[in-house]
C-alpha positions in Angstrom: 45.1 0.1 -52.5 48.3 2.0 -53.3 51.6 2.0 -51.3 54.1 4.7 -50.3 57.7 3.9 -50.6 60.8 5.7 -49.2 62.6 7.9 -51.7 64.8 9.8 -49.3 65.7 9.9 -45.6 67.7 11.7 -43.0 68.5 9.8 -39.8 70.3 12.3 -37.6 70.0 10.9 -34.1 72.2 12.6 -33.0 73.2 14.8 -36.0 76.8 14.7 -37.2 79.3 17.0 -35.5 79.4 19.3 -38.6 75.6 19.5 -39.1 75.5 23.2 -38.9 78.1 23.5 -41.7 76.1 21.1 -43.8 73.0 23.2 -43.2 74.8 26.3 -44.3 75.8 24.5 -47.5 72.2 23.3 -48.1 70.8 26.8 -47.6 73.6 28.6 -49.4 74.0 30.9 -46.3 74.2 30.7 -42.6 70.7 30.7 -41.0 69.8 33.8 -39.0 67.4 34.5 -36.2 66.1 31.0 -35.7 66.7 28.6 -32.8 68.5 25.3 -32.7 65.2 23.3 -33.0 64.3 25.0 -36.3 67.9 24.7 -37.5 67.8 20.9 -36.8 64.6 20.6 -38.6 65.9 22.5 -41.7 69.0 20.4 -41.7 67.1 17.1 -41.6 64.3 18.1 -44.0 66.7 19.5 -46.6 69.1 16.5 -46.2 66.2 14.2 -46.7 65.0 16.0 -49.9 68.6 16.0 -51.2 68.7 12.2 -50.6 65.5 11.9 -52.6 67.0 14.0 -55.4 64.5 16.9 -54.8 64.8 20.5 -54.0 61.1 21.1 -53.4 57.9 19.2 -52.9 55.1 18.9 -55.5 52.1 21.1 -54.8 49.9 18.1 -53.8 52.5 16.7 -51.3 52.0 17.2 -47.6 54.5 18.0 -44.9 54.0 16.5 -41.4 56.2 17.3 -38.5 56.2 16.0 -34.9 58.3 16.2 -31.8 58.3 14.5 -28.5 59.4 17.7 -26.6 58.9 20.4 -29.2 60.7 23.7 -28.7 61.5 22.8 -25.1 64.8 24.8 -24.9 63.3 28.0 -26.4 60.2 27.7 -24.2 62.4 27.3 -21.1 64.4 30.4 -22.1 61.1 32.4 -22.7 59.8 31.3 -19.3 63.0 32.4 -17.7 62.8 35.8 -19.4 59.2 36.2 -18.2 60.5 36.2 -14.6 61.6 39.8 -15.2 59.5 41.0 -18.1 58.1 39.8 -21.4 60.3 37.4 -23.4 62.4 38.9 -26.2 60.6 38.7 -29.6 63.1 36.3 -31.2 63.0 34.0 -28.1 59.2 34.0 -28.3 59.2 33.2 -32.0 61.6 30.3 -31.4 58.9 28.7 -29.1 56.6 28.3 -32.1 57.1 24.9 -33.8 55.2 26.1 -36.9 58.0 28.5 -37.6 59.9 25.5 -39.0 57.1 24.8 -41.4 57.1 28.3 -42.7 60.9 28.3 -43.1 60.8 25.0 -45.0 58.0 26.2 -47.3 59.9 29.4 -48.0 63.2 27.6 -48.6 61.5 25.2 -51.1 59.3 27.9 -52.6 56.4 25.6 -51.9 52.8 26.1 -51.0 50.9 23.2 -49.7 49.5 21.4 -46.6 51.9 21.4 -43.7 51.1 20.5 -40.1 52.9 20.2 -36.7 51.5 17.5 -34.3 53.0 17.7 -30.8 54.0 14.3 -29.4 52.3 12.3 -32.2 53.1 8.6 -32.2 54.8 7.6 -35.5 52.0 5.2 -36.4 49.4 7.9 -36.0 51.5 10.3 -38.1 51.8 7.7 -40.8 48.0 7.0 -40.7 47.4 10.7 -41.2 49.9 10.8 -44.0 48.2 7.8 -45.7 44.8 9.4 -45.4 45.8 12.9 -46.6 48.6 12.6 -49.1 48.0 12.9 -52.7 50.2 11.8 -55.6 53.0 14.0 -54.4 53.4 11.9 -51.3 54.6 13.2 -48.0 57.6 14.6 -46.2 57.6 13.3 -42.6 59.8 14.6 -39.8 60.5 14.3 -36.1 62.8 16.9 -34.5 64.0 17.2 -31.0 66.9 19.1 -29.5 67.3 17.2 -26.2 70.1 14.8 -25.6 72.3 16.0 -28.4 69.4 16.6 -30.8 67.7 14.6 -33.5 66.3 15.3 -36.9 64.7 12.3 -38.6 62.9 12.6 -41.8 61.4 10.4 -44.6 60.3 11.3 -48.1 57.5 8.9 -49.1 56.1 8.6 -52.6 54.2 6.1 -54.7 57.3 5.3 -56.8 60.3 3.9 -55.0 62.3 0.8 -54.2 62.2 0.6 -50.4 59.2 -0.4 -48.4 57.8 0.8 -45.0 56.6 -1.2 -42.0 53.4 0.5 -40.9 53.4 -1.0 -37.4 57.0 -0.1 -36.5 57.8 1.7 -33.3 59.3 5.2 -33.4 62.9 4.1 -33.0 62.4 1.7 -35.9 60.2 3.5 -38.3 62.9 5.5 -40.1 64.9 2.5 -41.4 62.2 1.1 -43.7 61.6 -2.6 -44.2 58.0 -3.1 -45.4 55.1 -1.3 -47.0 52.9 1.6 -45.8 49.5 1.1 -47.4 46.9 3.8 -48.0 43.5 3.3 -49.3 
């Protein structure tokens, strides 16, 4: 049985006051035509990768993303627009959580397995990661824009110093303390 270890993390719950400026620096330009939820996700994922010393994921790595409320604000805006007519195209696109996966893949120039799981419990997300990840490991994220926003990410690989507690609750699973086993 092998183990995953933390090589990078971003714990932004809530994000720092200057997170948008930091995102602009990470991207090299100000993001355009994306909503707050996707911006928070980009900020967290790219910060996590930077913490891991990586700019992209290996081809056999997987990217798993969850959210307790998803694109709640954009969905609310789209529903409000539907009272009069169809939602505006950009508003509709912002309701799609998979947009973040495509943005991340494009930013990293990466092609691989990426998946959004709505409302997934952290333990289930970790079990899925343990079952599906190859030697390239996994980039795990949870993004929400409610209550000031949050963008929490972990980069897990086979070769790191910190360990992960497989049974931790969501509020505890980002700061790692024990081992996540896969087998």
